[in-house]
N, C-alpha and C positions, 0 to 999 in steps of 0.2 A: 951462284950456288945458293946462296942464302935466299935470293928470291925465289927459287924453284922449290927450296925447301917451305918456304911462307905458302906458296901456291899451292903446292900438295896437302899441305895443312887445311887450307879453307876449302878445298874441293870435299874432302869427306864432311864436312861441318854442312854444306850446303845439301849434300844427299841426305845427312839427317834430318833437315830440316824438310827437305822433301817428304822422306818417307816419313816422318811426323805428319805432317800435312794430310798424305794420303789417308795414314790411319785414323786420325780426325773424321776426314769426310766420310771414310767407310764405318767409323762408328755412327756418324751422325746420319747416315743413309740408313744403316742397320735400326738405328733408334725410331726414324721415321717410318721406315716399314713396320717394324714392331708397334709402331703407335697408330699407324694407319690399320693394321690388321688388326688390334685391340680395339680400336675406334669403331671399326666396322661390325665386330664382332658384339661390342656393346649395344651399338645401334641395332643390329640384328635380335639382341636379348629383349632390348626396350621396346622392338616393335611386336616382339611374341608376347610380350607380357600386358596385363591389364593393368590400368591404373589402380591404385592404393584404394581401398573404399573410404570414401569421405562421409561422415554424417553433418548435414548442414542445419543449424538449427534456423528454423523459420516459424513464422507467426502461423499459430491457429486461429480461424474464425467460426463463429457459430451464428447462424441465422436465423431469422424467423421463417414463417412457411410461405413468405411472398418474396424472400431473398433479400429481406431488409437486415443490414449488418446489427446484430445485438451487441457485440463485443469482439473485441481482438487480444489475444493473449498470447504469451511467449516466457518462456523460462530464460531470463536474463538478455536474451538478444532478440530485438524488434527487428525482424525481418519479414519480407515477403519475396519470394522468388518469381521472376516475370521473366518472358522470352525477351530475346534481343529485338525481336519486332515490335514488342510493346513499350519500347524506350525511346524517347523523343531522340531525332536525330541530330538536333542540336548537342544535346549532353552527351552524347556518344562521341561526335566532333570535339566537342570542347576538351573531355578527358582524355582523347588521343593527343590533341593539341599540345596538353601540358605533361603528360605522362611518359607518352610513345610515339612520337611523330612517323617512327618508320615500322609501327607494329606491323602491317601489312608485308613488309618487304623482308624481314630477318627471319633467322630461324629460332628465335627465342631469346638469344643475347645479340646485344647491338655491338659488334665490334670496336665502331669508335669510341662509343659511350663508356665501354669496359677499359679501352686503352687509356682514355682521360682520367677514369677512376684509379686504375691501376697506377699510374705515373704520381697522383696525387698521393695515394698512400704510401707508395715507396719514399717521397719526401718527406712525409710528415711521420712514416715508420708505424702507419696506423692501418685500421680499416674503417675509413670513415665513409669513405665514397661508395655508394652504392649501385649507380647508373642502372638501377634495375628495369627492366623491361615489364610491359604488363603480364608478361606470362611468368617471368621470375617472381613478380609480386604473388600473382595468383598461386606459385608454387608454394611460395613461404607460407601465404595465409591459409593455405589448404592442409599442408604437411610438416611445417616448421616452425620452430618459435623466431622470435626477431633478435636473438643473441649475435654479437658482431662478432664471430670467430671464423677461422679460415674453413673449419670443417663443416660448419652450416652452409658456407658459401660453397662448398664442392657439393654438397648433399642438394643445395637449391638448384645447381648448375645440371646435375643428373635429372632432378624432378622436372626442370624447365623443359630439357630436350625430351623428356618422357611425355610431358602435355602436348609438345609441339608435334610428335610423332603419332599421338593418338586422337587427337582434336583437331578439329578445324578452326580456321583464325575466329571466325565468328562464336562458335563454341567456347573456346578461350575467354573472348571478351565478355560473351554473356555472363559465364561464371564469375569473371572479375568483377562486373558491374554490380551482379548480385553478393559480393564477398565484402566491397570496399567500406570502410568503417566512417561514420559520420558524427561521431560522438553520442552522447545521451542513450548508451544503451541501443542505438539504432544502427544495422547493417545492410548494404543493398540500397541501389538508388530507389527502389519503388516506396519502403518504408520511410526513406529520407524526404522524398518529395511530399507525401502525406503528411509527416512531421512538419516540414518547413512551410509549407504551401497549400496544404490541405486537399491536394489533388493527386491524380495519378499521374506516374512518371512520363506516359506516353504524351500528356497534355502541357509540359514546359514549355514556355516559351525561350528564347534566346537569353535574355537576362537572366531568368530563374536558372536555367541549365548551367550557365557559366559561373553564377554564384554558388551553384551546389558542386560543381567540378572542382571549386576551389578549395572545399572545406577538408578532403581527405589528406591534404599535404599535411595537416595539423589541426584536427577537429577543435583542441583545446584554444586555439588562436584565431581561426577562422570560422568557428560556429557563428551565426549571426544572432544567436540567443545569449552568446556570450561577450562577443565584441562585433559591433555592426560595421564599425569603421574597418577594422581588419578584415572582416568579409568581403566589404566592398572593394578595397585595395587589392584584394587577391583576386576579386572578380575582375577587376581591370587587366591583371596580369594575363588571365586566361582570354580574355576577349583579344587583347593584343597578338597574343600567340596564334589565334583562330585567323587573326587578321592577315598576319606574317606567312601563315601557310594559303592565304588567298581563298579560305573559306567562306570569310565573309567580309566586307568592305570596311575602310578605317570608319566612313559615316555610321554603320550599321554598328560598330563597337562602339562608338561614342554614344549613339543614341540608347543602346542596352544600358550603358553604365549608367546614362541620366535616369533611366526609368526606375521609378518610384515603386518598390517591391512590397507585398503585404505577406509578410511574415506572421503565420497565426500563432497565438499564444500557445506555450509549451504546455501539454496536457500533463498534469500533475494531480494525482490522487484523484482523478475524474470518477465519479459513482458509477458502477457498473448498472448496466439496464437489466432488469429481472434477476437479481443476484441471485435468490433461492431456486429459481429455475435452471440457472446456469450451474450450480452446483448439484441440482439433480442430473441434470444432462451429463455433467463429466462422470458422475457415478454410473451413468448407465452404459457410456461409451466405453469406460476402462472395463466394465462387465462383460461387454457384449465382444469387445476384441481382445480382451486379455493382455491391455498394454499398462505401461508405466506412465505416471502423472508427466515424467519429464517427454516422454512420446507423445501424451496427448498435448501437452503445451507448446511444444517447439518442433512437431512434426509436419506442420504445415498442413492440417487438415483442414476441411471445411465441412462443417456439421449443420446440416440443414434440419432445423427441428418444426414442431408444431405450433410454437407460440405465435400467437397474433400481437405485434407490438403494439398497436393501438388498444387492443382490449388490455394488454398487460398494464399501460400507464392508467387507462380508467380505473382498472382495480386498486391500483397504489394510490389514485387520488381519492376513490371512494371511502378506502381504509383510512387516509390520513384525515379526511372530513370527519370521522366520527370518533377515531380513538385519539385522543391527548397525547401528544408527543412528551410530555412532562409527567405524565402518571405511569403506573406499573401496569396498567391495561393492555392486554395483547390482543391479536385479531389473526385469522388466517383466512385466506379466500383461494378456492380452487375451482376452475371452471373448464368443462371437458365439452366437446363437439359431440352429442350422442349418438351421430349418424356413423362417425368414423373412430371415436376414442380419441381425439386430438386433443392434447391439453393446450388449451387457447391462453390461460393466463394463470399466475400462482404467486402468491403471497404470502410468505411464511411466517411474517411478523412485520413488527411497523418500521424497524431499523435494522438492516442485515449487518451494517457495521457495529452497532452496539450488542448485537447477540444473533449469532448464525444458525442457532436450533430452528428447524423448519418445522413450524407446527402444524403444517396441512399433512404431514405423515406422523402426527402424535398419537400414539395407542393406548392414552392414558384418559383420553375425555370422553364423559358420557353424553352419548346422543340425546338422551331425554326423551321427548314426544316424537322427534325427528324420527325414530326408530318405529313408530306405530304403522306407518305404510306397509312395511314387511308383514306385519301382523294380516292387516286388512286385505293384503295381496292373497297370502296364503288361504284365508277364509273365503275370498271370490274365488279362489283356484277349487274350493271344495263345494262350490255351487251355492255358498252363502249368500243370502240376498242382501242387497245394500238397505233394504226395509228390515232388517231384522231388528228387533226391539230389545233393549235391556235398559233396567229403569236407572237413571243417574241419581244415586243416595250412597252415602256412607255404608260399605259393604264388606264383610270378611269372608273371604275366602278360604277352603280347606282343600288342600292338594296332599299327595304322597299318601294317598289312602287313608285321609282323614287324620294322620298324623301331625299335621303342620298346619298353619293357617297363615294369611297375607291381608293386612288390612290396608290398602293404599287409600291416599287421599287425591282429592282434585286439588288444584292450584288455588290458594288462598281460601280454603275449604267451601268453594261456590259451587252450589249441585242444582240442576234442573228439578232434582224429585220429581221426576216423572220419566215415563218410556221415551227413549228417544231412538231415532234410527241412525244408519251409518255417517250420514252426511253430516247430521249436527255433531256427531261425535269427534268428526275430524275437524268441522269448522272450529268448535270450542275447545277441542283437544280434552275430551273428557276421560280422564284416568279408569274410572270404574268401567267405562264401556268397554275402552283395550283391553283391561285385564278380564271382563267376562267374554270378551272375543277368543283370547289367547288359550283360556282354559277349555273354551269349545273345540277350538282347531286343535290345542294341545301346542306347548313349548317346542315339541321335538319339531313338528310340521313348521313352525315358524323359524327354527333355526334352519332347516333345510332350505326354505325359501330363501332366505336371505345368503346361504352358500350359493344358490344357483344365480342370484343378483351380482356374485362377486364379492361379498363379505366374508375375509378370511381371518378377522381378529376371532379370539376366544368368545365363545357366547354361551351364558348359561342357562340351560334349558329351565328355566324357572318362571312363575307367575311373574314376577318381577321384570323380566326380560320386556315386558309390555311397555314399561316406561323407561326403557332404555338405560337401563343400568348398567349393562355391558359395553366398555369403551370401543368405540369404532373411531378411526381416524377421518378427517374429512375428506382425504382423497377417497376412502373406499364409499364413504356417503355419496359423494357426488357421481361416482362411477356407477352405483347402484341405482340413484334417483335416473341415470341416464339411460338404464334399460326400461324404465318407466315411460321417458321421454321417446324410446326409438321402438315401441311397440312391442315390447317384449324381447329384444335381440341385444345381444351384450356383447358391445365392441370393446376389446381390451385396450385400456387406457395406453396412450404412445407420446413419447415427447421426442423421440428422433426417428426421423424420416429417412435419412441416407447420411453417410460419412464418405467422403471420399480424400484421397491422399493428394499430395502437392502436385501432382501429374494430372488428376482427375479421375484417378481410377477410384471405384468404387468398392470400398472396403467392407460396408454393412449396409442394406437395404431391409428397411421393415417390411414384414408381410403381414399387414393387419389382420387380426384374427376376429371373427363375427361367428357368434353361436347364438341359435333360438334358444331362449331358456325358458319360455312361458308364451302361451297363446296371447296375441294381443289384444283380443277381446277382453281379459281380465284385466290387461294395464289399462286399456282406454276407459274402463268404467272407474277403475280406482284414479285415473287422472281426472274424470269427470269430478268426482268427489272431490279431490284434492285442490281444485280450482275455487271452491267455495269458502277456503283459508283467507282469500283475501276480498271475501264479500261482507257487507254489513253484519257485525255480530263474529265475523271471524277473528282468529288472533292474527292476521297479518293485514286485516282492513286499514290500520293507519297508513299504511304504506300504498294503498290502492290507487291515490291519485297520481303516484309516480309511473303506475303501470297502463301503458297503451295496446295491451297485447294479452292474448289468451296466455295464463301463466298459473302452473299449478306448484303447490309446496307445501311445506309444513314447518312450524314452529317447532324449536324444543328447549326447554329451560332444566336446568338443575340448580343447586345450589352454587354450583362453582362454574356453569357454563352457559352460554346463551347460541342457539343454533339458529340459522334459517336456511333450509335446504329447498331449492326448488328448479323449476325447468320450462323451458318452450321447447317448440320441435328441433330449436338449433342448439341449445345451449342448456347445460345442466351444470348447476353450481352451487357450493357447499360455503357457508360463512360461518365461523366459530368466532365467539369473544369472551375473554376470560382471563384469569392471570394464572401464571408459570406457576406460582406457588400456591399452596392450599389456602387460598382466600376467598371467602364468599363474594359473590359478584350481586351487587345493589340492584334494585330495580329500573333504575335510570338506565344503568349500563347493560341490562337484560335486553334493552328496547333498540339495541343500536346493533345488533345482525340483521334485521329486517330492511333497514334504510340502506346499509351497506349493498345488500343484496337486490334490492330495487333500482338503487342508482346504477350500480353496475349492470346490470341484465338490460335496462333499457337504452341506456349510453350506448352500449355495445351493439346493440341490434337496432339503433335508432335509424339506421340506412337499409335495414331488412323490414318489408312489409309485413303486419302482423298475420299469424298463420292459426287458421284452427288445427286444432289436433286433429289429424284424420281418424275417421270412423272405420274401423275394420268390419269385416265379415263377422257374423256371430254376435254382434251388439242389436238391441233392442230398445230405441226411444220413445217411451210412453209418457202422457200425462197421469200423475198419480194425487190422490187427495193425501196431504200429510197427516191428517189426523187417524185416517184410518188404514194408510198404507195399500189403499185399494185404487183400481184406475178410476179416473176422474170423468166425469161428465157434466152435462148442465146443471146437475143437481148438486153437484159438489164444486162452487166456485174457487176458492182459494187452492187452487192446483199448482203443481210444478211439473215439469218435463224431469224424467229418470232415466238414465241409462241403467240396462241390465244385460248380463248376458244372457244370450237367448235360452229361454226354457226356465228362468228364474224371475221372470217378470210376473204380476200379479195377473190374476184373470178372471176376477169378479169387479165389479163396478161398485163403487160406494154407496149409490144409491140407483133405484129404476130411473132412467131417463124418461123426460116426458114424451120425447120424440126421438126413436133411436137414431133413424136417417138423419134426422137434423142434428142429432148429437154428434154423429161422424162428421159431417160438414162443418160443424162449428169446431170440432177438435183440430181439424184441418188448418182452418184459419188461426185458431189458437196456436198452433204449432209453428206456423209460418211468421206469425206475429213476435212470437218469444223468440224465434232464431234473428229475425230482424233487428229487435231490440237488443239482444245480446250483441250481435255485431256492430251495431251503432255505437254501444257503451265500448266494444275494444280498440276501436276505432278514434275514442275520444270525441266523439259528436255531441 
């Protein structure tokens, strides 16, 4: 009986255990179903959602007109994004061997690695083990911090699955390789390859790739700049991993480890190329695209500019040769291609690191006599003849209906004390002739002509304007002279040709603007006159031995400024020399602008054959007698050829010719001989 009672008590307990097991199984199955349903819904949700927007900071580049790199810049992160097809296969294999061997086989999370990490974390009651796959690392780099918390790990898993569902494996790997950190503010494999080896990432060999793949494990420990031995030890680990995977042989691994690598010196505080020009381009792009400085510096832009790096280096060397580094004297140079408005070189001062003020755009400097060509162009456009005579002597001019007077003087009070024509006035920079001309043409018409040539600076319509008393920037002077060089056509100055984003999409493309502002006959006649500045007796003659081509120009001098502005058919250049403060400029310093101009122009164009300025329609070249201003014949032996706008040339001869027909023949021979003589001189024969 007792045994039967014990059996009856055992039976209900067994049933309870069975019932409990059934409940647990049911609960487990229910939770599993719920989990599967929730997981499925989550996956469906992730599948329907776009990845969160990410702004990836990457280097912007500025290039010259030939596509040569001027500079690379960034906002704290040195990064250049490249496609996976432009990455060395050695580097891809090396990275996967040490970071994620099962990358192409898992769904973003490696179960085996996760299990090992979880067991270790449970043992240590910590969250030290990451077991991160490439996708997990990318999710963390893109969207999360590196805090070791459970909440961060859950979010990481969420973003990892999202990445795997929205991107292909190659797209994930490409983003990862463009994100990983190599120390020294450098992110991504392209920037790192350039930093360590000075080459594109596509060109890395096995040894270089293995060393680079080891750095992200800990840039402070494995950067070759900080500890080369640690870097080589880590390289060996990477090579062994590749050999274990069968990617390379043991012999290849050992040979790669023995290879002596050339790590280029770390670039720190490297002087930028054309810094004044770069700053100008930056302001242009910010204005054109309405973007912030951060977007400009870290948006992966490619900025194609008009700069000629070779011309820029010549400009900097020419300035440095004349302007002492240990003095307060300053200089500026701006060169523009008159045919298209391209800015070819820009020097805003002798030392950008010392002073960032760009004197090319200074609007406080008086151009002095360099302004005179605008007066003479205004006169020529009014059909004033180059043979118009004015007496070079101290003169008092009256204006404002006789209520005011103006008494200019020549440099060092030197006068010809006789009547001179426009050519001699330009050659000698005669102030009396210039004021006489502006009084005849009127200051108002001179201002109008300057405006047509592109001068926007305030200009006082007074007799003193003839001597360049109204400040004009070197930039506007070079641009205005460019109209003379280009036959009366103004090409709007430009520095930026095109701007592309990191994907090659064009964000901005310049539309060159050209405007015909004056008939080319007038600019040619003026150009012909301005070439005499470099002839014997001219204010630029001291540098004529440096010039091996036709050049037109004009010097300018004030108490505080020295100028040389001139042009060839291919290049219009303005050079200014002076002091930033109100300090007078001495005679020796006044003579520095012309050599800078001559050295720059000739060296920049040394590979370009010398060209004559083309003679347009509406120009007549005749021989004249300088003493009378009349046509020359055999009776007037001291003749010279002069260019005139058709209809303004003289019609009378200086004296009756002994034989009219013979005189015409001799005139033709003389003209031919003179042109040949000029051409030989321009070729420096």
